[in-house]
C-alpha positions as CSV (number, residue, x, y, z in Angstrom):
1,M,-9.4,-13.7,-21.7
2,L,-12.6,-13.6,-19.9
3,S,-15.0,-16.4,-21.1
4,Y,-17.4,-13.9,-22.5
5,L,-14.5,-12.2,-24.3
6,N,-13.5,-15.5,-25.7
7,L,-16.6,-15.8,-27.8
8,M,-16.4,-15.2,-31.6
9,Y,-18.1,-11.9,-32.1
10,R,-21.4,-12.2,-34.1
11,T,-21.5,-8.8,-35.4
12,M,-18.7,-6.8,-37.0
13,I,-17.3,-3.8,-35.1
14,K,-15.9,-0.8,-36.8
15,I,-13.2,0.9,-34.8
16,T,-12.1,4.3,-35.5
17,N,-9.9,7.0,-34.1
18,K,-12.0,10.4,-33.7
19,I,-11.8,13.7,-32.3
20,I,-13.9,16.2,-30.7
21,K,-13.4,19.7,-29.2
22,S,-13.6,19.8,-25.4
23,A,-15.2,22.6,-23.5
24,D,-11.8,24.5,-23.6
25,D,-11.4,24.0,-27.2
26,Y,-8.9,21.1,-26.6
27,P,-8.9,18.5,-29.4
28,L,-9.8,15.4,-27.5
29,P,-9.1,12.0,-29.3
30,Y,-11.3,9.1,-28.7
31,L,-11.5,5.3,-29.8
32,L,-15.1,4.8,-31.3
33,F,-16.4,1.3,-31.4
34,E,-19.2,0.9,-33.7
35,P,-21.2,-2.2,-33.8
36,E,-22.8,-3.2,-37.6
37,N,-26.5,-2.6,-37.6
38,N,-26.6,-0.5,-34.5
39,T,-30.2,-0.2,-33.7
40,N,-30.4,0.1,-29.9
41,N,-29.7,3.8,-30.2
42,K,-27.7,3.4,-27.1
43,S,-24.2,4.5,-26.3
44,I,-21.5,4.1,-23.6
45,I,-18.7,6.1,-22.6
46,L,-16.0,3.7,-21.3
47,V,-13.3,5.2,-19.1
48,Y,-9.9,3.6,-18.5
49,E,-8.0,3.2,-15.4
50,I,-4.8,4.7,-14.6
51,F,-3.1,2.2,-16.9
52,G,-4.8,3.9,-19.9
53,L,-5.9,2.3,-23.2
54,T,-4.8,-1.4,-22.5
55,D,-6.0,-4.4,-24.5
56,H,-8.2,-5.4,-21.7
57,I,-10.2,-1.9,-21.9
58,K,-10.3,-2.5,-25.8
59,N,-11.9,-6.0,-25.2
60,V,-14.3,-4.6,-22.8
61,A,-15.3,-1.9,-25.4
62,K,-15.6,-4.9,-28.0
63,E,-17.8,-6.8,-25.9
64,Y,-20.4,-4.1,-25.3
65,A,-20.2,-3.2,-28.9
66,E,-21.0,-6.8,-29.7
67,N,-24.2,-6.4,-27.6
68,G,-25.3,-3.5,-29.8
69,F,-24.0,-0.4,-27.9
70,L,-21.9,2.3,-29.3
71,V,-18.8,2.6,-27.3
72,A,-16.4,5.5,-27.0
73,I,-13.2,5.5,-25.1
74,P,-11.8,9.2,-24.3
75,D,-8.3,9.4,-24.2
76,I,-8.1,11.7,-21.3
77,F,-4.4,11.1,-20.7
78,S,-3.9,12.6,-24.0
79,R,-3.4,16.2,-22.3
80,L,-0.4,14.7,-21.0
81,E,1.0,12.1,-23.1
82,N,-0.6,10.2,-26.2
83,N,-1.8,6.8,-26.3
84,I,-0.7,5.6,-22.9
85,A,-1.2,1.8,-22.5
86,L,0.9,0.9,-19.5
87,P,1.8,-2.7,-18.0
88,Y,0.0,-4.1,-15.1
89,N,2.9,-3.9,-12.9
90,K,4.6,-1.6,-10.2
91,E,6.1,0.4,-12.9
92,G,2.7,0.8,-14.8
93,F,0.8,1.8,-11.7
94,S,3.8,4.1,-10.8
95,K,3.6,6.1,-13.9
96,G,-0.4,6.0,-14.0
97,L,-0.4,7.3,-10.7
98,H,1.7,10.1,-11.6
99,L,-0.3,11.1,-14.7
100,K,-3.5,10.9,-12.6
101,N,-2.1,13.1,-10.0
102,K,-0.8,15.8,-12.7
103,L,-4.0,15.6,-14.4
104,G,-6.2,16.3,-11.7
105,W,-10.1,15.7,-11.5
106,E,-11.6,18.7,-13.3
107,L,-10.2,18.5,-16.8
108,P,-10.9,14.8,-17.5
109,V,-14.4,15.2,-16.0
110,M,-14.9,18.1,-18.5
111,D,-13.5,15.9,-21.3
112,I,-16.0,13.3,-20.2
113,V,-18.8,15.4,-20.3
114,A,-18.0,17.1,-23.5
115,L,-17.8,13.6,-25.3
116,A,-21.3,12.8,-23.8
117,A,-22.9,15.8,-25.0
118,T,-21.5,15.0,-28.7
119,L,-22.9,11.6,-28.5
120,R,-26.2,12.7,-27.0
121,L,-27.1,14.5,-30.1
122,E,-28.0,11.1,-31.7
123,R,-28.4,8.5,-28.8
124,S,-28.5,7.9,-25.3
125,V,-25.5,7.8,-23.2
126,S,-24.4,6.0,-20.2
127,I,-21.0,5.8,-18.7
128,L,-18.8,2.8,-17.3
129,G,-15.7,3.2,-15.5
130,F,-13.0,1.0,-13.7
131,C,-10.8,1.9,-10.8
132,Y,-9.6,5.7,-11.8
133,G,-12.3,5.8,-14.6
134,A,-14.9,4.6,-12.2
135,S,-14.1,7.6,-9.8
136,L,-14.2,10.0,-12.7
137,S,-17.4,8.5,-14.0
138,W,-18.8,9.1,-10.5
139,L,-17.8,12.8,-10.6
140,A,-19.4,13.2,-14.1
141,L,-22.5,11.6,-12.8
142,Q,-22.7,14.2,-10.0
143,K,-21.6,17.3,-12.1
144,S,-24.2,16.7,-15.2
145,F,-27.5,15.5,-16.0
146,I,-26.6,14.0,-19.5
147,F,-26.3,10.3,-18.4
148,E,-29.1,7.9,-18.7
149,R,-27.1,5.4,-16.4
150,G,-23.8,4.8,-14.7
151,V,-21.7,1.8,-13.7
152,C,-18.5,2.2,-11.7
153,Y,-16.1,-0.7,-10.9
154,Y,-14.0,-0.4,-7.6
155,G,-13.7,3.4,-7.8
156,S,-11.3,3.8,-5.0
157,S,-11.9,7.8,-4.6
158,I,-15.6,7.5,-4.6
159,P,-15.7,7.8,-0.7
160,E,-14.0,11.1,-1.3
161,F,-16.9,12.5,-3.3
162,L,-20.3,12.0,-1.4
163,E,-21.4,15.5,-1.1
164,L,-23.4,15.9,-4.2
165,N,-26.4,14.0,-5.5
166,I,-26.2,11.4,-8.2
167,N,-28.2,12.3,-11.1
168,C,-29.4,9.0,-12.6
169,S,-29.4,5.4,-11.6
170,V,-26.2,3.9,-10.9
171,L,-24.6,0.3,-10.3
172,L,-21.4,-0.1,-7.9
173,H,-19.1,-3.0,-8.0
174,F,-16.6,-3.6,-5.1
175,G,-14.4,-6.7,-4.1
176,K,-14.5,-7.8,-0.6
177,E,-10.9,-8.1,-0.6
178,D,-9.9,-4.7,-1.8
179,K,-7.8,-3.2,0.8
180,G,-7.9,0.0,-1.0
181,I,-11.4,0.2,-0.2
182,P,-11.8,-0.9,3.3
183,P,-15.3,-1.8,4.9
184,L,-15.4,1.8,6.5
185,S,-15.4,3.4,3.0
186,I,-18.1,1.1,1.9
187,E,-20.3,1.7,4.9
188,K,-19.9,5.5,4.0
189,I,-21.2,4.9,0.6
190,K,-24.1,2.9,1.7
191,T,-24.9,5.7,4.2
192,Y,-25.0,7.9,1.1
193,I,-27.1,5.7,-1.1
194,K,-29.9,5.9,1.6
195,K,-29.9,9.5,1.4
196,N,-29.7,9.7,-2.4
197,T,-32.8,10.4,-4.5
198,N,-31.8,8.4,-7.7
199,K,-31.5,4.7,-7.2
200,V,-27.8,3.5,-6.7
201,E,-27.2,-0.2,-6.2
202,L,-24.0,-1.5,-4.4
203,F,-22.6,-4.9,-5.0
204,E,-19.9,-6.6,-3.2
205,Y,-18.0,-9.8,-4.6
206,E,-16.6,-12.6,-2.2
207,N,-12.9,-13.4,-2.6
208,A,-12.6,-10.4,-5.0
209,D,-9.7,-7.9,-4.9
210,H,-9.3,-4.5,-6.8
211,G,-9.1,-5.1,-10.4
212,F,-11.1,-8.3,-10.2
213,N,-12.7,-7.7,-13.8
214,C,-9.3,-7.6,-15.5
215,D,-7.8,-11.1,-16.9
216,E,-4.5,-9.3,-17.4
217,R,-4.1,-8.8,-13.6
218,K,-3.2,-11.1,-10.8
219,S,-6.4,-10.1,-8.9
220,Y,-8.6,-11.3,-11.6
221,N,-11.5,-13.3,-10.6
222,K,-13.7,-15.0,-13.3
223,I,-16.6,-15.7,-11.1
224,A,-16.9,-12.2,-9.9
225,A,-16.3,-10.6,-13.4
226,E,-18.9,-12.7,-15.0
227,M,-21.3,-12.0,-12.1
228,A,-20.8,-8.2,-12.4
229,Y,-20.8,-8.1,-16.1
230,K,-24.3,-9.8,-16.2
231,K,-25.7,-7.2,-13.7
232,T,-24.1,-4.5,-15.8
233,L,-25.3,-5.7,-19.2
234,K,-28.8,-6.1,-18.0
235,F,-28.9,-2.7,-16.3
236,L,-27.6,-0.9,-19.2
237,K,-29.8,-2.7,-21.6
238,D,-32.9,-1.9,-19.7
């Protein structure tokens, strides 16, 4: 586990399964991580990778809940299969990619925004996405005005969605060794950032590949993961 996930949690975290109705009346399940003595009135929607609701994603949720955030993970794959948690290997990637392509972009973005609207009744809402979830988060940030802030880790499809404005401040994290997001794609994003009205910051990490934040993957890079985490936590807490 990442060193910052190895620490004993100082705050008790209540984890519950919940359901909301999405915009099309679909009963969307989500996993809620609620810290004891939640006083900062901030929440995070955490959007998972194509591998689904893995232990890594749950650990990320626990860490942010430990820092005082209410964290909700929408089970966006539930429209196809419930409780997807795929291994970080070729078979898991193949099935996750199949689910992603079958589901498309519109429905998961709708589900994410519907969950944000529910949380927004009581607190501010930010969004944090990884890989596939980062690209979905990026779209949600373009298609709604509900989020206070957004953070996207190595969203490979972000360069495909640069037509619309981003509606709040955003952090982007990329690994310099990520062949799926080559330098030309990064340059396209940087050009977009210069034209965007809201502040978007892009960080690139040396010797870091796709998935550098996940300690269950061969591409895990502890230094890059901890640097990105510190930037993200400060950004979301400010």
